[in-house]
PAZAPA-4460 file (N, C-alpha, C; in steps of 0.05 Angstrom, whole numbers, plus 32768, in hexadecimal, padded with zeros to 4 digits):
% residues 164
    n_x    n_y    n_z   ca_x   ca_y   ca_z    c_x    c_y    c_z   seq   type   mol
   80AC   80B8   7F24   809B   80A6   7F26   8088   80B4   7F37     1      M     A
   807B   80A0   7F39   8058   80A4   7F3E   8049   808F   7F50     2      S     A
   8047   8088   7F66   8041   8079   7F6F   8017   807A   7F77     3      L     A
   800A   8068   7F71   7FF3   8072   7F77   7FE2   805D   7F7A     4      I     A
   7FC6   8057   7F81   7FBB   8040   7F89   7FA7   8047   7F6C     5      H     A
   7FA3   8028   7F56   7F98   802D   7F39   7F78   8037   7F3F     6      R     A
   7F6B   8040   7F50   7F58   804F   7F59   7F5B   806F   7F46     7      S     A
   7F6E   8073   7F43   7F73   8089   7F3D   7F86   808E   7F22     8      L     A
   7F89   807A   7F14   7F87   8079   7EF8   7F7B   808D   7EE5     9      I     A
   7F5B   8091   7EE7   7F50   80A3   7EDE   7F5A   80C1   7EE2    10      P     A
   7F63   80CB   7EF0   7F6A   80E2   7EFC   7F8E   80E8   7EF5    11      K     A
   7F95   80D6   7EEE   7FB4   80DD   7EE1   7FB3   80ED   7ECD    12      L     A
   7FC6   80F8   7ECA   7FCB   8106   7EB0   7FCC   80F8   7E93    13      H     A
   7FCB   80FA   7E7F   7FBD   80E6   7E65   7FD8   80D9   7E5B    14      P     A
   7FF1   80E5   7E62   8009   80D6   7E57   8010   80BF   7E74    15      I     A
   8009   80C2   7E8A   800F   80AE   7E9C   7FFC   8094   7E9A    16      L     A
   7FE4   809F   7E8A   7FC8   8092   7E8F   7FD8   807E   7E6D    17      R     A
   7FE4   8084   7E61   7FEB   8075   7E4A   7FFF   8060   7E57    18      I     A
   8015   8070   7E5F   8023   805A   7E6E   8019   8042   7E78    19      Y     A
   8002   8048   7E8C   7FF4   8032   7E93   7FE7   8028   7E82    20      V     A
   7FE1   8032   7E74   7FC9   8021   7E57   7FDA   800B   7E52    21      G     A
   7FFD   8016   7E44   800A   8004   7E3D   8010   7FED   7E49    22      C     A
   8013   7FEF   7E6D   8016   7FD8   7E78   8006   7FC8   7E7D    23      A     A
   7FE8   7FCD   7E77   7FD7   7FBB   7E76   7FD6   7FA6   7E62    24      E     A
   7FD6   7FB6   7E46   7FDE   7FA9   7E31   7FED   7F96   7E32    25      M     A
   800D   7F9A   7E40   801D   7F8A   7E41   801C   7F6E   7E54    26      L     A
   800C   7F7D   7E6C   800D   7F67   7E7F   7FF2   7F5F   7E81    27      F     A
   7FD3   7F6B   7E81   7FB7   7F60   7E81   7FB0   7F72   7E98    28      G     A
   7F95   7F6A   7E98   7F80   7F7B   7EAD   7F96   7F86   7EC1    29      D     A
   7F92   7F9A   7ECE   7F98   7FA4   7EDD   7F82   7FA5   7EFF    30      I     A
   7F6F   7FA1   7EF3   7F5E   7FA2   7F0D   7F64   7F95   7F2C    31      H     A
   7F71   7F7C   7F28   7F82   7F6B   7F3B   7F97   7F82   7F47    32      S     A
   7FA7   7F91   7F3C   7FB9   7F9F   7F50   7FAE   7FB8   7F59    33      V     A
   7FC1   7FC1   7F73   7FB9   7FD7   7F87   7FBF   7FE4   7F7E    34      D     A
   7FDE   7FE9   7F78   7FF2   7FFD   7F79   7FF9   8001   7F60    35      M     A
   800A   8010   7F58   800E   8018   7F38   8029   802E   7F3A    36      I     A
   803F   8021   7F37   805D   803D   7F31   805C   8041   7F19    37      K     A
   8065   8055   7F11   8066   805D   7EFD   807F   8066   7EF5    38      I     A
   8094   8059   7EEA   80AB   8063   7EEA   80B3   807A   7EC8    39      H     A
   80AB   8090   7EC9   80B5   809C   7EB4   80C8   809B   7EA3    40      K     A
   80E4   809E   7EAE   80F9   80A8   7EA7   80FC   8081   7E9A    41      Q     A
   80FD   806A   7EA7   810A   8052   7E9F   80EB   8048   7E89    42      S     A
   80DA   8050   7E87   80C1   803F   7E76   80B7   8031   7E85    43      G     A
   80B6   8031   7EA0   80A9   8013   7EAE   8092   801A   7EBD    44      K     A
   8087   7FFE   7EBE   8069   800C   7ED3   806B   7FEC   7EE0    45      V     A
   806A   7FF1   7EFD   806B   7FDD   7F0D   8050   7FDF   7F23    46      S     A
   8048   7FBC   7F1E   802B   7FC0   7F2B   802E   7FAA   7F43    47      L     A
   8025   7FB5   7F57   8022   7FAA   7F6E   800C   7FA5   7F79    48      M     A
   8007   7F8B   7F81   7FEF   7F74   7F8C   7FF5   7F71   7FA7    49      K     A
   7FE4   7F7F   7FB7   7FEA   7F79   7FD7   7FCD   7F6E   7FE9    50      Y     A
   7FDA   7F63   7FF8   7FC3   7F4D   8009   7FB9   7F62   8015    51      D     A
   7FA5   7F65   8019   7F90   7F71   8028   7F8D   7F90   8028    52      G     A
   7F8E   7F9C   8014   7F9A   7FBC   8014   7F85   7FCF   801E    53      F     A
   7F75   7FC6   8019   7F60   7FD4   8022   7F54   7FC8   8042    54      K     A
   7F57   7FC0   804E   7F49   7FA9   8066   7F63   7FB1   8072    55      G     A
   7F82   7FA8   8071   7F93   7FA2   8083   7FA1   7FB9   8087    56      K     A
   7FA8   7FBC   80A4   7FB3   7FD0   80AA   7FD1   7FE2   8099    57      A     A
   7FD5   7FC5   8099   7FFA   7FCE   808A   7FF9   7FB2   8072    58      L     A
   7FEC   7FB9   805A   7FE5   7FA8   8041   800B   7F98   803D    59      P     A
   8004   7F77   8040   801B   7F6E   8032   8026   7F72   8016    60      E     A
   8035   7F74   7FFF   8039   7F70   7FE9   803D   7F57   7FE7    61      L     A
   8031   7F4B   7FD3   8034   7F31   7FC7   803C   7F2E   7FAB    62      H     A
   8037   7F40   7F9A   8044   7F38   7F8B   8047   7F5A   7F77    63      E     A
   805E   7F56   7F67   806E   7F6E   7F59   8066   7F65   7F3E    64      R     A
   8060   7F71   7F32   8065   7F74   7F11   806A   7F8C   7EFE    65      I     A
   808A   7F88   7EF5   809C   7F9C   7EE8   808F   7F99   7ED1    66      K     A
   8086   7FAC   7EC3   8085   7FB4   7EA6   8095   7FC4   7E8F    67      V     A
   809B   7FB4   7E82   80B6   7FC6   7E7A   80A7   7FD1   7E5C    68      N     A
   80A3   7FE5   7E5B   8096   7FF7   7E41   80B0   7FEE   7E29    69      L     A
   80C7   7FF5   7E29   80D1   7FF9   7E15   80DA   7FE0   7E0A    70      R     A
   80DD   7FD2   7E1E   80EC   7FB4   7E1A   80D3   7FA1   7E10    71      Q     A
   80B4   7FAC   7E17   80A7   7F98   7E15   80A5   7F89   7E21    72      Q     A
   80AE   7F7F   7E45   80B4   7F69   7E56   809C   7F6B   7E67    73      E     A
   8094   7F5B   7E75   8084   7F5B   7E8E   809A   7F49   7E9C    74      V     A
   809F   7F4D   7EBA   80AF   7F38   7ECB   809B   7F3C   7EEA    75      D     A
   8090   7F1F   7EF1   8080   7F20   7F02   8099   7F19   7F1F    76      V     A
   808E   7F26   7F38   80A1   7F20   7F4A   808B   7F1F   7F65    77      F     A
   8092   7EFE   7F65   807F   7EED   7F83   8082   7EF7   7F98    78      D     A
   8080   7F10   7FAE   8088   7F16   7FCC   807B   7F05   7FDF    79      H     A
   806C   7EF4   7FDA   805C   7EE4   7FE9   8066   7ED3   8001    80      H     A
   807D   7ECA   7FF9   808C   7EBA   8013   80AE   7EC3   800C    81      S     A
   80AB   7EDD   800F   80CB   7EE6   8021   80CF   7EEE   803C    82      T     A
   80E3   7EED   803F   80F2   7EED   805B   80DE   7F05   8067    83      V     A
   80E6   7F16   8059   80E4   7F33   8068   80C9   7F39   8050    84      K     A
   80B3   7F38   805F   809A   7F43   8051   8095   7F61   8046    85      Q     A
   809B   7F66   8033   808A   7F8D   802C   8074   7F8C   8035    86      Q     A
   8074   7FA5   804A   805A   7FAF   804A   804D   7FCF   8049    87      I     A
   8045   7FDD   8044   8044   7FEB   8038   802C   8001   804C    88      L     A
   803C   801B   805A   803A   8027   806B   8033   8041   8058    89      F     A
   801A   8052   8064   800A   8069   805B   7FFE   8068   803E    90      C     A
   7FF0   804A   8046   7FDF   804F   802E   7FD5   806B   8024    91      K     A
   7FC6   8076   8031   7FBA   808B   802D   7FC5   8098   8018    92      E     A
   7FDC   80A6   801A   7FF0   80AF   8009   7FDF   80AA   7FE7    93      R     A
   7FE2   8092   7FEC   7FD6   8085   7FC8   7FC0   8094   7FB7    94      F     A
   7FAC   808F   7FCE   7F8C   8096   7FCA   7F89   80B1   7FCA    95      V     A
   7F66   80B7   7FBD   7F60   80BF   7FBE   7F62   80D1   7FD0    96      S     A
   7F57   80E9   7FDC   7F47   80EF   7FFC   7F2B   80EC   8004    97      M     A
   7F1F   80E5   7FEE   7EFF   80D8   7FF4   7F04   80B9   7FF8    98      N     A
   7F1A   80A9   7FF1   7F12   8092   7FF3   7F0B   8082   800B    99      Y     A
   7EFF   8075   8014   7EF0   8067   8026   7F07   804F   802D   100      Q     A
   7F07   8060   804F   7F1B   8058   805D   7F33   8065   8060   101      G     A
   7F3B   807F   804D   7F48   8090   8055   7F53   809D   8074   102      R     A
   7F40   80A1   807E   7F3C   80B3   8094   7F49   8098   80B1   103      E     A
   7F3F   8080   80AD   7F45   8075   80BA   7F66   8066   80B5   104      K     A
   7F76   8069   809F   7F8D   8065   809C   7FA1   8072   809F   105      W     A
   7F91   8094   809E   7FAB   80AB   80A5   7FAA   80AA   80C2   106      E     A
   7F96   80A1   80D5   7F94   809E   80EE   7FA9   8086   80F8   107      A     A
   7FAB   8076   80EC   7FC0   8062   80F6   7FD5   8069   80F2   108      F     A
   7FD5   8077   80DB   7FF9   807A   80CF   800A   808F   80E3   109      S     A
   7FEF   80A3   80EB   8001   80B8   80FE   7FFF   80A8   8116   110      R     A
   7FED   8095   8122   7FF9   807F   813D   8013   8071   812F   111      W     A
   801A   8064   811E   8031   8061   811A   804D   806D   8117   112      L     A
   8045   8090   810C   8059   809F   8111   8061   80A2   812D   113      E     A
   804B   80AD   813F   8049   80AE   8159   805A   8099   8168   114      S     A
   8060   8086   8165   806C   8071   816F   8089   806A   8163   115      K     A
   8094   807B   814F   80AB   807F   814D   80B2   8075   8128   116      G     A
   809E   8067   8123   80AA   8050   810E   80A6   8069   80F4   117      V     A
   80B2   8063   80EA   80C0   806B   80D1   80B1   8068   80B0   118      D     A
   809F   8071   80AF   8089   806C   809A   808B   8080   807E   119      V     A
   80A6   8093   808D   80AA   809F   8067   80AF   8091   8050   120      E     A
   80BE   8081   8054   80C2   8072   803D   80A3   8066   802D   121      A     A
   8092   8063   8038   8077   8053   8031   8079   803D   8032   122      G     A
   8097   802A   8035   8087   800F   8034   80A0   800C   804D   123      Y     A
   809C   7FED   805B   80B2   7FDF   806E   80B4   7FC1   8073   124      G     A
   80B4   7FBA   8081   80BC   7F9A   8082   80B2   7F94   809D   125      V     A
   8097   7F83   808C   808A   7F76   80A8   8094   7F78   80C6   126      K     A
   80AB   7F63   80C0   80B8   7F59   80D9   80C1   7F62   80E5   127      Q     A
   80D0   7F7B   80DA   80E0   7F95   80E5   80D0   7FA6   80F6   128      D     A
   80B5   7FAD   80E9   80A1   7FB2   80F7   8095   7FAF   810F   129      L     A
   8093   7F8E   810E   8081   7F82   8126   8098   7F7C   8132   130      L     A
   80BD   7F7B   8131   80C6   7F81   8147   80CB   7F92   8158   131      M     A
   80CA   7FA4   8148   80BB   7FC7   815C   80B5   7FCA   8166   132      F     A
   8098   7FCB   8159   807F   7FC4   8176   8089   7FB0   8187   133      L     A
   808F   7F9C   8186   808F   7F88   819F   80A8   7F8D   81B4   134      E     A
   80BC   7FA5   81AD   80D1   7FA8   81C0   80BD   7FC0   81CB   135      I     A
   80B7   7FC9   81BB   80AD   7FE8   81C7   8092   7FE0   81D7   136      N     A
   8080   7FCA   81DC   806D   7FCC   81E7   8054   7FD0   81D7   137      G     A
   8060   7FD5   81BE   803D   7FDB   81AC   802F   7FC5   81A1   138      F     A
   8032   7FAD   81A9   8028   7F9B   8197   800F   7F99   8197   139      T     A
   8000   7F9C   81B7   7FE1   7FA2   81B8   7FCF   7FB4   81A7   140      D     A
   7FE5   7FCF   81B5   7FD3   7FE5   81A8   7FD1   7FE0   8180   141      E     A
   7FEA   7FD0   817C   7FE5   7FCA   8159   7FC9   7FBC   8150   142      Y     A
   7FCD   7FA8   8164   7FB8   7F90   8163   7F9C   7F9D   815E   143      S     A
   7F95   7FB5   816E   7F77   7FBF   8174   7F77   7FD3   815D   144      K     A
   7F8D   7FDE   8154   7F8F   7FEF   813D   7F80   7FDF   8127   145      W     A
   7F8B   7FCA   811F   7F8F   7FB7   8110   7F6F   7FAC   8112   146      E     A
   7F64   7FA2   8123   7F49   7F9D   8126   7F35   7FB3   811F   147      E     A
   7F3B   7FD1   811F   7F2F   7FE5   8121   7F2B   7FED   80FA   148      W     A
   7F42   7FEB   80F0   7F45   7FEA   80D3   7F31   7FDA   80C3   149      L     A
   7F30   7FBF   80CF   7F1E   7FB0   80C0   7F08   7FAD   80C0   150      Q     A
   7EFC   7FC1   80D0   7EDF   7FC5   80D8   7ED5   7FDC   80C2   151      H     A
   7EC7   7FD2   80BA   7EB7   7FE2   809E   7E9E   8000   80AE   152      T     A
   7E90   7FF8   80C1   7E87   800A   80D3   7E9E   802F   80D3   153      G     A
   7E91   8034   80D8   7E9D   8053   80DE   7E91   805D   8100   154      G     A
   7E88   804F   810A   7E7A   805D   8129   7E96   8057   8138   155      N     A
   7EAC   803F   813E   7EB7   803A   8144   7ED2   805B   814D   156      Q     A
   7ED3   805A   8167   7EED   806E   816F   7F07   8060   8162   157      K     A
   7F17   8069   815F   7F2E   8060   8159   7F40   8057   8177   158      N     A
   7F4B   8046   816D   7F5F   8039   8188   7F6E   8048   8197   159      P     A
   7F79   8060   8189   7F87   8077   8199   7F78   8086   81A8   160      D     A
   7F61   8090   81A8   7F52   8094   81B9   7F4E   8087   81CE   161      S     A
   7F46   806F   81CD   7F3D   8055   81DC   7F4F   8056   81EE   162      A     A
   7F6A   8052   81E9   7F83   8046   81F5   7F8B   8068   820A   163      I     A
   7F88   807D   81FF   7F8F   8093   8211   7F80   808D   822C   164      R     A
***
């Protein structure tokens, strides 16, 4: 299985680009999706749309499209109103080394890990994270990180350096 940001499609192995191309033929334009998961063994491609992938500290999964290449079927799953809203951790793992904002995302991920948040899976439940941050007194720090990550300028020091 491969999970990547759509910006990395041109860098995929040609066979994997064919998978993505076939999924695009069945689904339509994939420029509106953020993440692509290629399931090589099952012949499926999942396309994920996140709310605020670039700007949010932890983008929320809003829609998942599962394209079954073997059956030529497309299933769309709405994640807008789920009780357990899925969020994406460590989004820097899924983009190129020179992707704009990547360094900020890495700093934020290190901060989350330093606070004891398990980010290894790459995703989590927003409500669980917010409860963890509140119980442990990290809500204000988290808010500063969110604000810092939404700024486009790179002149500000990260919140971790200001908090210390």
